N, CA, C and O atoms as a GROMACS GRO file, in nm:
protein
  296
    1MET      N    1   0.807  -0.560  -0.061
    1MET     CA    2   0.878  -0.462  -0.103
    1MET      C    3   0.863  -0.334  -0.058
    1MET      O    4   0.749  -0.289  -0.051
    2PRO      N    5   0.962  -0.264  -0.024
    2PRO     CA    6   0.930  -0.125   0.049
    2PRO      C    7   0.860  -0.040  -0.054
    2PRO      O    8   0.855  -0.061  -0.175
    3GLY      N    9   0.801   0.069   0.018
    3GLY     CA   10   0.735   0.170  -0.052
    3GLY      C   11   0.844   0.266  -0.139
    3GLY      O   12   0.966   0.249  -0.136
    4THR      N   13   0.785   0.354  -0.206
    4THR     CA   14   0.880   0.440  -0.294
    4THR      C   15   0.901   0.574  -0.228
    4THR      O   16   0.985   0.648  -0.278
    5GLU      N   17   0.838   0.613  -0.126
    5GLU     CA   18   0.854   0.754  -0.088
    5GLU      C   19   0.991   0.798  -0.053
    5GLU      O   20   1.017   0.918  -0.062
    6ASP      N   21   1.081   0.713  -0.013
    6ASP     CA   22   1.212   0.739   0.027
    6ASP      C   23   1.318   0.697  -0.067
    6ASP      O   24   1.436   0.698  -0.030
    7LEU      N   25   1.283   0.657  -0.194
    7LEU     CA   26   1.369   0.610  -0.284
    7LEU      C   27   1.418   0.748  -0.368
    7LEU      O   28   1.347   0.841  -0.406
    8THR      N   29   1.557   0.732  -0.382
    8THR     CA   30   1.613   0.833  -0.483
    8THR      C   31   1.602   0.783  -0.606
    8THR      O   32   1.575   0.663  -0.616
    9PHE      N   33   1.620   0.870  -0.738
    9PHE     CA   34   1.608   0.833  -0.870
    9PHE      C   35   1.692   0.701  -0.905
    9PHE      O   36   1.655   0.600  -0.966
   10GLU      N   37   1.822   0.730  -0.847
   10GLU     CA   38   1.938   0.616  -0.873
   10GLU      C   39   1.879   0.493  -0.799
   10GLU      O   40   1.877   0.387  -0.862
   11ALA      N   41   1.834   0.495  -0.683
   11ALA     CA   42   1.784   0.366  -0.630
   11ALA      C   43   1.678   0.303  -0.706
   11ALA      O   44   1.687   0.187  -0.746
   12ALA      N   45   1.565   0.386  -0.727
   12ALA     CA   46   1.442   0.336  -0.800
   12ALA      C   47   1.492   0.270  -0.937
   12ALA      O   48   1.465   0.156  -0.972
   13TYR      N   49   1.560   0.351  -1.001
   13TYR     CA   50   1.635   0.303  -1.135
   13TYR      C   51   1.700   0.173  -1.122
   13TYR      O   52   1.670   0.078  -1.195
   14GLU      N   53   1.791   0.170  -1.030
   14GLU     CA   54   1.863   0.038  -1.016
   14GLU      C   55   1.760  -0.084  -0.976
   14GLU      O   56   1.776  -0.200  -1.014
   15GLU      N   57   1.666  -0.044  -0.904
   15GLU     CA   58   1.562  -0.159  -0.874
   15GLU      C   59   1.503  -0.204  -0.996
   15GLU      O   60   1.510  -0.321  -1.033
   16LEU      N   61   1.438  -0.103  -1.065
   16LEU     CA   62   1.377  -0.127  -1.185
   16LEU      C   63   1.455  -0.212  -1.296
   16LEU      O   64   1.399  -0.293  -1.370
   17THR      N   65   1.591  -0.180  -1.298
   17THR     CA   66   1.684  -0.249  -1.389
   17THR      C   67   1.685  -0.393  -1.362
   17THR      O   68   1.673  -0.473  -1.454
   18ARG      N   69   1.702  -0.438  -1.214
   18ARG     CA   70   1.697  -0.560  -1.174
   18ARG      C   71   1.575  -0.630  -1.197
   18ARG      O   72   1.577  -0.748  -1.230
   19ILE      N   73   1.456  -0.556  -1.180
   19ILE     CA   74   1.314  -0.637  -1.201
   19ILE      C   75   1.308  -0.668  -1.362
   19ILE      O   76   1.254  -0.770  -1.405
   20ILE      N   77   1.366  -0.574  -1.440
   20ILE     CA   78   1.353  -0.614  -1.583
   20ILE      C   79   1.440  -0.721  -1.618
   20ILE      O   80   1.407  -0.799  -1.708
   21ASP      N   81   1.545  -0.734  -1.557
   21ASP     CA   82   1.644  -0.845  -1.592
   21ASP      C   83   1.576  -0.983  -1.527
   21ASP      O   84   1.581  -1.092  -1.584
   22GLU      N   85   1.514  -0.960  -1.402
   22GLU     CA   86   1.441  -1.097  -1.354
   22GLU      C   87   1.327  -1.126  -1.459
   22GLU      O   88   1.309  -1.243  -1.492
   23LEU      N   89   1.261  -1.043  -1.504
   23LEU     CA   90   1.140  -1.068  -1.599
   23LEU      C   91   1.190  -1.128  -1.724
   23LEU      O   92   1.143  -1.233  -1.767
   24GLU      N   93   1.297  -1.054  -1.789
   24GLU     CA   94   1.344  -1.105  -1.904
   24GLU      C   95   1.423  -1.233  -1.909
   24GLU      O   96   1.458  -1.287  -2.014
   25ALA      N   97   1.453  -1.283  -1.771
   25ALA     CA   98   1.508  -1.424  -1.750
   25ALA      C   99   1.406  -1.537  -1.765
   25ALA      O  100   1.436  -1.654  -1.784
   26GLY      N  101   1.269  -1.486  -1.753
   26GLY     CA  102   1.154  -1.591  -1.751
   26GLY      C  103   1.157  -1.709  -1.645
   26GLY      O  104   1.093  -1.812  -1.663
   27GLU      N  105   1.237  -1.686  -1.530
   27GLU     CA  106   1.254  -1.798  -1.451
   27GLU      C  107   1.153  -1.778  -1.329
   27GLU      O  108   1.144  -1.882  -1.264
   28LEU      N  109   1.086  -1.688  -1.288
   28LEU     CA  110   0.993  -1.656  -1.194
   28LEU      C  111   0.866  -1.717  -1.210
   28LEU      O  112   0.810  -1.715  -1.319
   29PRO      N  113   0.813  -1.773  -1.104
   29PRO     CA  114   0.673  -1.829  -1.112
   29PRO      C  115   0.570  -1.685  -1.152
   29PRO      O  116   0.605  -1.570  -1.125
   30LEU      N  117   0.458  -1.716  -1.213
   30LEU     CA  118   0.370  -1.621  -1.244
   30LEU      C  119   0.334  -1.522  -1.158
   30LEU      O  120   0.332  -1.405  -1.196
   31ASP      N  121   0.301  -1.560  -1.026
   31ASP     CA  122   0.263  -1.481  -0.931
   31ASP      C  123   0.374  -1.365  -0.885
   31ASP      O  124   0.350  -1.247  -0.863
   32GLU      N  125   0.490  -1.428  -0.879
   32GLU     CA  126   0.612  -1.342  -0.866
   32GLU      C  127   0.637  -1.248  -0.969
   32GLU      O  128   0.671  -1.134  -0.940
   33SER      N  129   0.623  -1.284  -1.082
   33SER     CA  130   0.620  -1.209  -1.207
   33SER      C  131   0.541  -1.082  -1.225
   33SER      O  132   0.575  -0.974  -1.272
   34MET      N  133   0.413  -1.127  -1.168
   34MET     CA  134   0.296  -1.015  -1.167
   34MET      C  135   0.340  -0.907  -1.076
   34MET      O  136   0.341  -0.790  -1.113
   35ALA      N  137   0.379  -0.948  -0.948
   35ALA     CA  138   0.421  -0.870  -0.839
   35ALA      C  139   0.547  -0.780  -0.897
   35ALA      O  140   0.544  -0.657  -0.891
   36ARG      N  141   0.646  -0.844  -0.948
   36ARG     CA  142   0.755  -0.765  -0.993
   36ARG      C  143   0.708  -0.656  -1.107
   36ARG      O  144   0.759  -0.544  -1.112
   37PHE      N  145   0.624  -0.693  -1.181
   37PHE     CA  146   0.573  -0.610  -1.308
   37PHE      C  147   0.494  -0.496  -1.235
   37PHE      O  148   0.512  -0.380  -1.273
   38GLU      N  149   0.409  -0.522  -1.133
   38GLU     CA  150   0.351  -0.410  -1.071
   38GLU      C  151   0.442  -0.323  -1.002
   38GLU      O  152   0.414  -0.203  -1.002
   39ARG      N  153   0.560  -0.366  -0.935
   39ARG     CA  154   0.645  -0.274  -0.880
   39ARG      C  155   0.721  -0.214  -0.980
   39ARG      O  156   0.755  -0.098  -0.955
   40GLY      N  157   0.757  -0.260  -1.084
   40GLY     CA  158   0.823  -0.191  -1.206
   40GLY      C  159   0.739  -0.080  -1.252
   40GLY      O  160   0.790   0.030  -1.275
   41ARG      N  161   0.622  -0.101  -1.266
   41ARG     CA  162   0.540   0.023  -1.319
   41ARG      C  163   0.531   0.127  -1.209
   41ARG      O  164   0.536   0.244  -1.246
   42THR      N  165   0.518   0.102  -1.075
   42THR     CA  166   0.530   0.206  -0.978
   42THR      C  167   0.665   0.267  -0.987
   42THR      O  168   0.668   0.390  -0.981
   43LEU      N  169   0.776   0.203  -1.000
   43LEU     CA  170   0.902   0.249  -1.007
   43LEU      C  171   0.919   0.349  -1.129
   43LEU      O  172   0.976   0.457  -1.112
   44ILE      N  173   0.866   0.309  -1.256
   44ILE     CA  174   0.870   0.381  -1.365
   44ILE      C  175   0.792   0.525  -1.336
   44ILE      O  176   0.837   0.635  -1.368
   45LYS      N  177   0.695   0.505  -1.285
   45LYS     CA  178   0.621   0.640  -1.241
   45LYS      C  179   0.694   0.730  -1.154
   45LYS      O  180   0.700   0.852  -1.175
   46LEU      N  181   0.752   0.668  -1.053
   46LEU     CA  182   0.839   0.743  -0.964
   46LEU      C  183   0.962   0.831  -1.031
   46LEU      O  184   0.993   0.948  -1.009
   47CYS      N  185   1.017   0.739  -1.117
   47CYS     CA  186   1.147   0.789  -1.206
   47CYS      C  187   1.085   0.906  -1.296
   47CYS      O  188   1.148   1.011  -1.308
   48GLY      N  189   0.992   0.892  -1.343
   48GLY     CA  190   0.933   1.002  -1.429
   48GLY      C  191   0.884   1.107  -1.344
   48GLY      O  192   0.898   1.218  -1.396
   49ASP      N  193   0.834   1.108  -1.239
   49ASP     CA  194   0.809   1.220  -1.157
   49ASP      C  195   0.930   1.280  -1.115
   49ASP      O  196   0.948   1.399  -1.139
   50LEU      N  197   1.026   1.205  -1.048
   50LEU     CA  198   1.160   1.253  -1.015
   50LEU      C  199   1.220   1.338  -1.138
   50LEU      O  200   1.254   1.455  -1.120
   51LEU      N  201   1.229   1.286  -1.238
   51LEU     CA  202   1.279   1.362  -1.380
   51LEU      C  203   1.214   1.495  -1.390
   51LEU      O  204   1.279   1.600  -1.389
   52GLY      N  205   1.081   1.488  -1.399
   52GLY     CA  206   0.995   1.598  -1.420
   52GLY      C  207   1.039   1.714  -1.311
   52GLY      O  208   1.081   1.824  -1.347
   53ALA      N  209   1.024   1.679  -1.183
   53ALA     CA  210   1.081   1.757  -1.090
   53ALA      C  211   1.215   1.835  -1.101
   53ALA      O  212   1.230   1.954  -1.071
   54ALA      N  213   1.314   1.750  -1.149
   54ALA     CA  214   1.447   1.790  -1.159
   54ALA      C  215   1.448   1.881  -1.299
   54ALA      O  216   1.532   1.970  -1.310
   55GLU      N  217   1.365   1.858  -1.388
   55GLU     CA  218   1.346   1.940  -1.504
   55GLU      C  219   1.298   2.076  -1.472
   55GLU      O  220   1.362   2.172  -1.516
   56LEU      N  221   1.190   2.097  -1.397
   56LEU     CA  222   1.132   2.197  -1.332
   56LEU      C  223   1.237   2.292  -1.253
   56LEU      O  224   1.245   2.414  -1.268
   57ARG      N  225   1.304   2.225  -1.179
   57ARG     CA  226   1.407   2.292  -1.100
   57ARG      C  227   1.509   2.354  -1.169
   57ARG      O  228   1.557   2.461  -1.131
   58ILE      N  229   1.557   2.273  -1.302
   58ILE     CA  230   1.664   2.327  -1.368
   58ILE      C  231   1.600   2.449  -1.432
   58ILE      O  232   1.668   2.550  -1.447
   59ASN      N  233   1.481   2.445  -1.469
   59ASN     CA  234   1.421   2.553  -1.548
   59ASN      C  235   1.419   2.679  -1.473
   59ASN      O  236   1.444   2.788  -1.524
   60GLN      N  237   1.386   2.659  -1.344
   60GLN     CA  238   1.363   2.775  -1.233
   60GLN      C  239   1.482   2.840  -1.202
   60GLN      O  240   1.486   2.960  -1.175
   61LEU      N  241   1.606   2.748  -1.206
   61LEU     CA  242   1.729   2.789  -1.182
   61LEU      C  243   1.801   2.861  -1.316
   61LEU      O  244   1.903   2.927  -1.299
   62SER      N  245   1.755   2.849  -1.418
   62SER     CA  246   1.802   2.895  -1.542
   62SER      C  247   1.814   3.047  -1.535
   62SER      O  248   1.713   3.116  -1.518
   63ASN      N  249   1.935   3.098  -1.548
   63ASN     CA  250   1.957   3.260  -1.540
   63ASN      C  251   1.870   3.339  -1.634
   63ASN      O  252   1.794   3.432  -1.605
   64ASP      N  253   1.894   3.284  -1.757
   64ASP     CA  254   1.813   3.337  -1.874
   64ASP      C  255   1.648   3.324  -1.886
   64ASP      O  256   1.576   3.401  -1.949
   65GLY      N  257   1.615   3.234  -1.827
   65GLY     CA  258   1.462   3.233  -1.808
   65GLY      C  259   1.415   3.127  -1.922
   65GLY      O  260   1.298   3.087  -1.919
   66GLU      N  261   1.509   3.080  -2.028
   66GLU     CA  262   1.475   2.998  -2.110
   66GLU      C  263   1.474   2.847  -2.059
   66GLU      O  264   1.549   2.793  -1.978
   67SER      N  265   1.364   2.795  -2.131
   67SER     CA  266   1.351   2.643  -2.104
   67SER      C  267   1.465   2.565  -2.147
   67SER      O  268   1.536   2.601  -2.241
   68VAL      N  269   1.484   2.459  -2.082
   68VAL     CA  270   1.599   2.362  -2.127
   68VAL      C  271   1.528   2.256  -2.199
   68VAL      O  272   1.405   2.253  -2.194
   69GLU      N  273   1.604   2.156  -2.275
   69GLU     CA  274   1.559   2.062  -2.333
   69GLU      C  275   1.491   1.965  -2.237
   69GLU      O  276   1.541   1.950  -2.126
   70PRO      N  277   1.379   1.898  -2.272
   70PRO     CA  278   1.346   1.786  -2.166
   70PRO      C  279   1.425   1.670  -2.127
   70PRO      O  280   1.477   1.600  -2.214
   71LEU      N  281   1.438   1.646  -2.015
   71LEU     CA  282   1.519   1.526  -1.961
   71LEU      C  283   1.462   1.399  -2.014
   71LEU      O  284   1.539   1.304  -2.026
   72HIS      N  285   1.344   1.386  -2.044
   72HIS     CA  286   1.279   1.260  -2.086
   72HIS      C  287   1.170   1.299  -2.191
   72HIS      O  288   1.101   1.400  -2.171
   73PRO      N  289   1.154   1.224  -2.296
   73PRO     CA  290   1.037   1.236  -2.378
   73PRO      C  291   0.883   1.259  -2.316
   73PRO      O  292   0.864   1.188  -2.217
   74SER      N  293   0.802   1.318  -2.343
   74SER     CA  294   0.673   1.336  -2.283
   74SER      C  295   0.594   1.224  -2.373
   74SER      O  296   0.474   1.203  -2.355
   0.00000   0.00000   0.00000
């Protein structure tokens, strides 16, 4: 599987959704399930980091300087 450095949030989220569907189906061999699980954890971290960066950027662009509500729970 490719690295995550060039993935957009949307691409990472779409891949994560596919991985979840595959794991929930329960039809993969154990070694493939473990590899998908590890990839999923990497994608979860990437999505969280990208959301955090977007939240920071929104706060920086805010005209009134007030914080906006978090995009995701901490």
